[in-house]
C-alpha positions as CSV (number, residue, x, y, z in Angstrom):
1,N,5.3,1.6,12.5
2,M,7.9,3.9,14.7
3,T,6.2,4.3,18.4
4,L,6.9,7.3,20.2
5,S,5.0,6.9,23.3
6,G,5.4,7.0,27.3
7,T,7.1,9.4,29.1
8,M,9.9,10.9,27.7
9,R,11.7,13.5,29.5
10,S,15.3,12.8,27.8
11,K,16.9,13.1,24.9
12,C,18.3,9.8,25.8
13,R,15.2,7.9,26.3
14,I,14.3,9.5,22.8
15,A,17.2,7.9,20.8
16,K,16.6,4.8,22.5
17,K,12.8,4.5,21.9
18,I,13.9,5.2,18.0
19,S,16.8,3.3,17.3
20,T,15.1,0.1,19.1
21,Q,12.6,0.4,16.2
22,M,14.7,1.5,12.9
23,M,18.0,0.9,11.7
24,V,19.9,4.0,13.1
25,D,21.8,3.6,16.0
26,S,21.1,5.7,19.1
27,A,24.0,7.6,19.0
28,S,23.4,8.8,15.7
29,V,19.9,10.1,16.8
30,A,21.2,11.8,20.2
31,Q,23.9,13.5,18.4
32,A,21.5,14.7,15.8
33,L,19.1,15.8,18.8
34,D,21.6,17.9,20.3
35,S,23.1,19.4,17.2
36,A,22.0,23.1,16.5
37,E,23.2,23.0,13.0
38,F,21.4,19.9,12.1
39,L,18.4,21.0,14.1
40,A,18.3,24.7,12.8
41,N,17.1,23.2,9.4
42,Y,14.0,22.4,10.9
43,G,13.5,25.5,13.1
44,F,14.4,24.0,16.1
45,T,17.3,24.0,18.8
46,P,18.8,21.7,21.0
47,E,17.2,22.9,24.3
48,N,13.3,23.2,22.6
49,V,13.6,20.1,20.2
50,F,11.0,18.3,22.7
51,A,8.5,20.7,21.2
52,L,9.3,19.1,17.9
53,I,8.3,15.5,18.3
54,L,4.5,14.5,18.8
55,P,3.9,11.1,20.5
56,D,2.8,8.8,17.5
57,T,2.9,5.9,15.6
58,Y,4.5,6.6,12.4
59,Q,4.8,4.3,9.3
60,M,7.9,4.3,7.8
61,Y,10.6,2.1,6.2
62,W,12.7,0.6,9.2
63,T,16.0,1.7,6.9
64,A,14.9,5.7,7.0
65,S,17.8,7.4,7.8
66,V,17.9,10.3,10.8
67,E,17.2,13.0,8.3
68,E,14.3,11.0,7.2
69,I,13.3,10.6,10.2
70,F,13.2,13.9,11.6
71,D,11.5,15.0,8.3
72,R,8.9,13.0,9.2
73,L,8.5,14.3,12.4
74,K,8.6,17.9,10.9
75,K,6.1,16.7,8.8
76,E,3.6,15.7,11.5
77,Y,4.5,18.8,13.6
78,D,3.4,21.0,10.3
79,A,0.0,18.9,10.0
80,F,-0.5,19.2,14.0
81,W,-0.2,23.0,13.9
82,T,-3.5,23.7,11.7
83,A,-4.7,27.3,11.3
84,E,-7.3,26.4,13.7
85,R,-4.6,25.3,16.5
86,D,-2.7,28.4,15.9
87,A,-5.8,30.5,16.3
88,K,-6.6,29.1,19.4
89,A,-2.7,29.7,20.8
90,K,-3.3,33.4,19.5
91,A,-6.4,33.8,21.6
92,Q,-4.6,32.3,25.1
93,G,-1.8,35.1,24.0
94,L,0.8,32.0,23.5
95,S,3.2,31.2,20.6
96,R,3.0,27.5,19.4
97,M,6.6,27.0,21.4
98,Q,5.1,28.2,25.0
99,V,2.1,26.2,24.1
100,S,4.4,23.2,24.0
101,V,6.1,24.5,27.0
102,L,2.6,24.5,29.2
103,A,1.7,21.5,27.8
104,S,5.1,19.9,29.3
105,I,4.1,21.2,32.4
106,V,0.5,19.7,32.6
107,S,2.1,16.7,31.3
108,G,4.4,16.6,34.1
109,E,1.7,17.0,36.9
110,T,-0.7,14.5,36.4
111,L,-1.2,10.9,34.3
112,K,-4.9,11.6,34.3
113,D,-5.7,12.6,30.9
114,F,-9.3,14.1,31.8
115,E,-7.6,16.4,34.6
116,Y,-5.5,17.9,31.5
117,P,-7.5,20.8,30.6
118,K,-8.5,21.5,34.1
119,I,-4.8,21.9,35.2
120,A,-3.8,23.7,32.1
121,G,-7.1,26.4,33.2
122,V,-4.8,26.8,36.4
123,Y,-1.7,27.7,35.1
124,L,-3.2,29.8,32.3
125,N,-5.0,31.3,35.3
126,R,-1.8,32.1,37.1
127,Y,0.4,33.0,33.6
128,K,-2.2,35.9,32.8
129,K,-2.2,37.3,36.6
130,G,1.4,37.7,36.3
131,M,1.7,34.9,39.3
132,K,4.7,32.7,39.5
133,L,3.3,29.1,37.9
134,Q,5.5,27.6,40.6
135,A,5.4,24.0,38.9
136,D,6.9,21.2,40.9
137,P,7.8,19.3,37.5
138,T,10.1,22.1,36.4
139,V,12.3,22.1,39.8
140,A,12.3,18.5,39.1
141,F,13.8,19.1,35.6
142,C,16.2,21.3,37.3
143,F,17.4,18.2,38.9
144,D,17.3,16.1,35.6
145,Y,14.8,14.2,37.3
146,T,17.0,12.8,40.0
147,L,14.3,13.8,43.1
148,D,12.0,11.3,44.9
149,R,10.1,14.6,46.1
150,V,10.4,17.9,45.4
151,L,11.6,19.8,48.7
152,K,11.7,23.3,49.9
153,K,15.1,23.3,49.5
154,H,15.0,22.3,46.2
155,L,12.8,25.3,45.4
156,A,15.8,27.9,45.6
157,V,18.1,26.3,42.5
158,D,18.8,29.0,40.4
159,S,17.7,28.1,36.6
160,P,15.1,30.0,34.2
161,Y,13.3,26.6,34.5
162,N,12.5,27.0,38.1
163,T,9.1,28.4,37.9
164,Y,9.1,28.9,41.9
165,K,11.8,31.7,41.3
166,Y,11.0,33.2,38.0
167,V,7.6,34.7,36.8
168,G,6.3,33.4,33.3
169,L,6.9,30.0,31.4
170,P,10.6,28.4,31.2
171,P,12.6,28.7,28.2
172,A,11.8,25.3,26.6
173,P,9.4,22.3,26.9
174,I,10.6,20.0,30.1
175,N,9.6,16.9,28.4
176,V,7.7,15.5,25.4
177,P,4.3,16.9,26.0
178,P,1.5,14.4,24.2
179,K,-0.9,15.7,21.9
180,P,-3.8,15.7,24.3
181,C,-1.6,17.8,26.8
182,L,-1.2,20.3,23.6
183,D,-5.0,20.7,23.1
184,A,-5.7,20.9,26.6
185,V,-3.4,23.8,26.8
186,L,-5.2,25.5,23.4
187,N,-9.0,24.4,25.0
188,P,-8.4,24.7,29.1
189,D,-11.0,24.6,31.1
190,K,-12.6,28.0,32.3
191,H,-12.7,28.4,36.0
192,G,-11.4,30.4,38.9
193,Y,-8.8,27.6,40.0
194,I,-5.5,29.3,41.1
195,Y,-4.0,26.3,43.2
196,F,-4.2,22.1,43.6
197,C,-2.4,19.8,45.2
198,A,-2.7,15.8,44.9
199,S,-5.7,14.3,46.8
200,P,-5.4,12.4,49.9
201,A,-7.4,9.3,48.3
202,F,-3.7,8.6,46.8
203,D,-5.6,7.8,43.4
204,G,-3.8,10.1,41.0
205,T,-6.1,13.0,41.1
206,H,-6.2,16.4,42.6
207,R,-8.0,18.9,44.7
208,F,-8.4,22.6,43.0
209,A,-8.7,25.4,44.9
210,V,-9.9,29.2,44.3
211,T,-8.5,30.7,47.3
212,Y,-5.0,30.0,49.2
213,N,-6.9,29.0,52.5
214,E,-8.6,26.3,50.8
215,H,-5.4,25.1,49.0
216,L,-3.9,25.1,52.8
217,K,-6.9,22.8,53.4
218,N,-6.2,20.4,50.7
219,A,-2.7,20.4,51.1
220,R,-2.6,19.6,55.2
221,A,-5.5,17.0,54.2
222,F,-3.0,15.3,51.7
223,Q,0.0,15.6,54.4
224,R,-1.9,14.3,56.8
225,E,-2.6,11.4,54.9
226,L,0.9,10.8,53.6
227,T,2.3,11.0,57.4
228,A,-0.3,8.2,58.4
């Protein structure tokens, strides 16, 4: 069993996960993840390879080569993208890659899987209105996830991944999104929410708002509890 699970937002982490379970060494996997020539065989690039990897448990011979491992990942990717899922992506006006990108943002926003469709709905509402997504996880990605907290000064970083600076989706996923996040983007909650912020209950959930004034009230409530 080769299990790919948990938070995967760096190639180093992915290489380590694979090498600790398989006979291949992490350097070989890392090299493959950074090789444009190698990944072109699967229709991906070093920048967007996170989209190829679907967290799951794969039964394989532990002696499988790097090529055989990636062949299996591509096989599972192709199996996941059924005609039904492709049709749902098209209905949202998104490509497969864009679904993966948005799913990676949803994954970065919450650890509560029941919130995935609701948060996906918020970002799709913003996206379809032509608003900036203003997603904190994309800023964290710009700083290689080294920030303890995303502060106002960090929002000015000039990167195509900074959704506070640029309208639209980043060019590639910012982590390896779990399947439930991908399905949440394909089957989002239908609502009018445009904003959300962390709950002052500090239980990992969020409060959602339709208007900016409503959102400010939620944000102030959270800040008060955080200060206290």
